[in-house]
C-alpha positions, 0 to 999 in steps of 0.5 A: 514620705511626707504626704502633705508636701510631696503628693500632688493630686491631678486629673488623669489623662490617656498617658496614665492608662498603664499605671491606672490598669496596674493599680486596678489589677491590684485591687481587682486581685484582692476583690477576686480573692474575696468574691470570685463569682463577682470579679474576674481573675484577670481582666482583659487589659485592652478592655480595662484600658477602654473602661478606665479611659471612658471614666475620665472622658465622660463629661460628668466624670473624672479620675484623679491621680495621687502622684509623687513626681512621675510616680502614680501612687493611687487613683479615684474615679467619680461622676455626678448624677442628678435624678430627673426621672423618679418623681418621689425623689428630690432633684439633687446632684450626687457625686458618686465615687466609682473606685479608689485604690492606693498602691499596696506600698503606699497605704496608711500614709494619708494618700487615700484621704487626699484622694477622697478630699479631691473627690469631694472638691470635684463634687462641690465644683460640679454642684453636688450636694452629697457624695456617695460610694458603694463598698463590698461587705467583705472589705472591712478595711475600706469601711473603716477608712470611709467611716473615719472620713465621715461616711455613714451607711445610707442603704444596703445593697443585698444579693442572692445567687440564683445559680 
């Protein structure tokens, strides 16, 4: 597959929810295996549909799909946020990536990069000055991918179980 000519990036619609949920199940299974106290084993499909639908119905959010014809190969979600309440932080519009997933069968083909580029373009169109994301420490492949895209560590989110 030549990703430069056959893959299209387009906004998601409600008609895409089943494919989005299927891809979400794929990444959720990987995350559950690595962090079973954080990620449920099998999410409720209807609640999953409602969650993903809300991501692209949000006026400050978007979900983009990577498609080869009618086949959905991956998706990315993002939203913009602007500090309006914390006085010691600049008021800057930030584009935040929520989720990115590429079907296992289509990884390492440049599709993730196309989705990340689409998110950056969407952020610029919405006057964002920076793009951010959060990645779990166990997900080294994702961290390597993001580093290759030019992302660097800005902060660390740390946790400790109280159970």
